[in-house]
C-alpha positions in Angstrom: -0.6 0.0 -0.1 1.0 3.6 -0.5 0.1 4.9 3.1 -0.4 2.6 6.4 -3.1 4.0 8.9 -3.0 3.7 13.0 -5.3 3.5 14.4 -5.5 4.3 18.2 -8.1 1.3 20.1 -7.2 -1.8 20.7 -10.3 -2.7 22.3 -12.5 -4.6 18.8 -15.5 -3.1 19.7 -15.1 0.4 21.3 -15.1 3.9 20.0 -16.7 2.2 16.3 -17.8 6.2 15.1 -14.5 7.0 16.7 -12.4 5.4 14.1 -16.0 6.2 11.1 -14.8 9.1 11.7 -11.9 8.5 9.5 -13.4 7.4 6.7 -13.3 10.3 4.5 -9.5 10.3 4.4 -9.8 7.1 3.7 -11.5 8.4 0.7 -10.0 10.6 -0.1 -6.9 8.3 -0.7 -9.3 6.1 -3.6 -7.8 4.7 -5.0 -4.7 4.1 -4.2 -3.7 1.0 -2.1 -4.1 2.2 1.4 -3.2 -0.5 4.3 -5.8 0.6 7.3 -3.8 -1.4 10.4 -7.0 -1.5 13.9 -8.3 -4.0 15.9 -10.0 -7.1 13.6 -12.4 -5.8 13.7 -12.8 -2.6 12.2 -9.5 -3.5 10.5 -12.4 -6.0 8.0 -14.9 -3.2 8.3 -12.8 -0.9 6.5 -11.9 -2.8 3.6 -14.7 -4.1 3.2 -16.4 -0.7 3.1 -13.7 0.6 0.7 -12.0 -1.5 -2.3 -8.9 -0.2 -2.2 -8.4 -1.1 1.5 -5.4 -3.6 2.5 -6.3 -5.1 6.7 -3.6 -5.7 9.2 -4.7 -5.9 12.6 -3.1 -3.7 15.8 -3.4 -7.4 17.5 0.7 -8.6 16.7 2.6 -8.1 18.8 5.2 -5.8 17.3 2.5 -2.9 17.0 2.6 -2.8 20.7 6.9 -2.7 20.6 6.4 0.2 18.6 5.4 2.0 22.0 8.7 -0.2 23.6 12.3 2.4 23.8 14.3 0.5 20.7 11.4 -1.7 20.6 12.3 -1.2 16.8 15.4 -3.5 17.2 12.2 -6.9 18.0 9.9 -6.2 15.2 10.3 -9.2 13.0 10.7 -8.6 9.2 7.6 -9.1 7.6 6.9 -5.6 9.8 10.3 -4.0 8.8 9.4 -4.8 5.3 5.7 -3.5 5.3 7.1 0.0 6.9 9.8 0.4 4.2 7.0 -0.3 1.4 4.9 3.0 3.2 4.9 6.6 0.7 3.3 8.1 4.2 2.3 6.7 7.4 -0.8 9.1 9.2 -0.4 7.8 12.4 -3.2 8.3 15.7 -1.8 6.7 18.6 1.6 8.7 19.1 2.0 12.3 19.2 5.8 12.1 16.9 8.3 12.8 19.7 7.8 9.5 21.8 8.8 6.2 21.4 7.3 5.7 18.2 7.9 8.2 16.8 11.1 7.6 16.7 10.8 3.3 16.1 9.0 3.9 12.8 11.7 6.7 11.8 14.7 4.4 12.5 12.1 1.2 10.5 11.3 3.6 7.1 13.0 5.4 4.3 13.8 9.4 4.5 10.8 9.5 1.9 8.6 8.0 4.4 7.0 10.6 5.5 5.6 11.1 8.4 1.8 12.6 10.0 0.7 12.3 12.9 -2.7 13.3 14.0 -4.3 13.7 17.6 -7.8 11.8 17.2 -9.8 14.2 19.4 -10.1 17.8 19.3 -9.3 20.7 21.7 -11.8 22.4 23.5 -11.4 25.4 21.7 -12.1 23.5 19.1 -14.8 25.1 17.1 -15.6 22.4 14.1 -16.3 18.7 13.5 -14.3 16.2 13.8 -13.5 15.3 11.0 -12.5 19.2 10.3 -10.6 18.8 13.2 -7.7 15.9 10.9 -8.1 17.5 8.0 -6.9 19.9 9.5 -3.8 18.1 11.1 -3.5 17.2 7.9 -3.6 20.4 6.1 -0.6 21.6 9.2 2.0 19.0 8.5 2.3 19.6 5.6 -0.2 16.8 4.4 -2.8 18.4 0.9 -4.5 14.9 0.1 -7.4 14.5 -2.9 -10.3 16.8 -2.4 -13.6 13.9 -0.2 -15.8 12.4 -3.4 -18.8 12.7 -1.3 -20.7 10.2 0.3 -22.9 8.1 -2.1 -26.3 7.5 -1.4 -27.5 4.1 -0.2 -28.9 2.0 1.5 -32.9 0.5 -0.3 -35.3 2.5 -0.5 -38.0 -0.8 0.0 -35.7 -2.6 2.2 -36.4 -2.2 6.8 -35.8 0.8 8.6 -33.0 -0.3 11.6 -33.7 0.5 15.2 -30.6 0.5 17.0 -31.3 1.9 20.3 -27.8 1.3 22.3 -24.7 3.7 22.0 -21.3 3.0 24.2 -22.9 6.4 27.1 -26.1 5.6 28.9 -26.6 9.0 28.7 -26.3 8.9 25.4 -29.7 6.8 24.8 -33.2 8.3 24.4 -35.7 7.1 26.4 -36.6 3.4 26.6 -39.8 3.9 26.2 -39.6 6.0 23.4 -37.8 4.1 21.6 -40.9 0.6 22.2 -43.3 3.9 21.5 -41.9 4.5 17.6 -40.7 0.7 16.9 -44.7 -0.1 17.7 -45.7 3.2 15.3 -44.1 2.2 12.8 -45.7 -1.5 13.1 -48.9 -0.3 13.3 -47.5 2.2 9.6 -47.1 -2.3 8.4 -43.3 -0.6 8.6 -40.5 -3.5 8.6 -38.2 -2.7 10.6 -35.3 -4.8 12.0 -34.3 -3.9 15.9 -30.5 -4.1 16.1 -29.1 -5.0 19.9 -25.6 -4.2 20.2 -22.2 -5.4 22.2 -22.9 -2.6 25.5 -27.0 -3.7 25.2 -26.6 -7.5 25.4 -24.0 -6.0 28.8 -25.9 -4.6 30.6 -30.0 -4.4 29.0 -31.9 -6.6 31.7 -32.8 -9.6 31.1 -36.0 -9.1 31.6 -36.6 -6.3 28.7 -34.0 -8.3 26.1 -35.5 -11.1 26.0 -39.3 -9.0 25.6 -37.2 -7.3 23.0 -36.8 -10.4 21.1 -39.9 -11.6 21.7 -41.7 -8.9 21.3 -40.4 -7.0 18.2 -37.5 -9.6 16.7 -33.9 -7.8 17.8 -31.3 -9.9 17.4 -27.9 -9.3 18.9 -25.2 -7.7 15.6 -22.7 -9.3 15.0 -19.0 -8.8 13.3 -19.2 -5.4 12.0 -18.7 -6.2 8.4 -22.5 -7.8 9.1 -23.8 -5.0 11.0 -22.6 -3.1 7.3 -24.8 -5.5 5.0 -27.2 -5.1 7.3 -27.1 -1.7 7.1 -26.7 -1.5 3.0 -30.8 -2.4 3.2 -32.1 -0.5 4.8 -34.4 2.0 4.0 -33.9 4.0 7.6 -31.7 4.4 10.2 -33.5 6.0 13.5 -30.7 6.3 16.6 -28.7 7.8 19.2 -25.1 9.3 19.4 -23.1 5.8 18.6 -21.3 3.8 16.1 -24.0 2.6 14.3 -25.6 5.1 13.4 -22.2 6.7 12.0 -21.7 4.0 10.0 -24.8 3.7 8.6 -24.1 7.4 7.7 -21.4 6.6 6.2 -22.8 4.1 3.6 -25.3 6.5 2.4 -27.6 4.8 4.3 -30.9 7.5 5.1 -29.4 7.9 9.1 -32.0 10.3 11.8 -29.6 10.6 15.0 -30.4 11.9 18.2 -28.3 13.7 20.6 -28.4 14.8 24.4 -25.3 15.9 25.8 -22.5 15.1 23.3 -21.7 17.7 21.7 -23.0 17.4 17.6 -21.2 20.4 16.7 -17.9 18.0 17.1 -19.0 14.2 16.9 -22.8 14.4 14.0 -22.9 11.9 12.1 -21.2 13.0 8.3 -23.4 11.6 5.5 -25.2 13.0 2.4 -29.0 12.1 3.6 -28.4 12.5 7.9 -30.6 14.6 9.8 -29.5 15.5 13.1 -32.0 15.7 16.7 -30.7 18.4 19.2 -30.7 19.9 22.2 -30.0 24.1 21.7 -27.4 23.5 24.3 -26.4 19.9 25.6 -28.7 18.0 28.1 -30.7 14.7 29.1 -31.5 12.8 26.7 -35.1 13.4 27.4 -35.9 16.2 25.7 -36.7 14.8 22.4 -40.0 13.4 21.9 -42.4 11.1 20.4 -43.4 13.1 18.6 -40.2 14.8 17.2 -39.3 11.6 16.1 -42.5 10.1 14.1 -42.3 13.7 12.5 -38.7 13.4 10.9 -39.5 9.7 10.5 -41.8 10.4 7.7 -40.2 14.4 6.6 -38.1 12.7 3.3 -34.2 13.2 4.7 -31.8 14.9 0.6 
């Protein structure tokens, strides 16, 4: 590959939204072959979404050794060859003046361009996190091609996919309001697919999980690539500020994303057909009514 991206999060399913927000960079690099080094499920997702991406798992020992002083001496020849082959390396794991940067510099040829990105913007940043990434790239002299944009995706004849969870409990719309929306969809004869993520399966009361499975046909989503395939069949996605919402938006699926305590200006999903429901200032999720969400569902998303 011409360029490597090293992802910072070692958790297999954690911070999906943060990872998906790097997709504009990947899309701008197409069709240039691009190596993505990340937890296996995320790297596989990137390769599934972009034909020019080559997936590599960050779980390999070599990638941990790079964080240790003198770790370069223990790196395998395979990883050395991979690093030497890159024209540019964008890192989300290094500040540029730490052991990782020192080790990688010693393992690459002089022409290799190293770029270091801080994933999350500082408090004073006023724009979106994707613009923060682009700003840092420009500051380091890396002018990427213009993002060609996201093509319309999904299936107009497909089901509405509802994902009631999020990585943070405070970011979740109240369960009874989700249930009211699902029952309205069913009452209108609209097919739905209810997706439960790892967080819901691990933290919801067993009684609620069984009720959602029996009454609404809720299923646990499989791999991230499986989730992407389900979203591609959707006519609409409804969810909180969550990884699946970001993924749906990046796949061009019409997306309704509900925000409360998090800053939608920074963290809203980027996509061609996204409606963000957010309060004027961050607050608890109970601010958003069932009627407002239902009206949004009935309005076309452009």
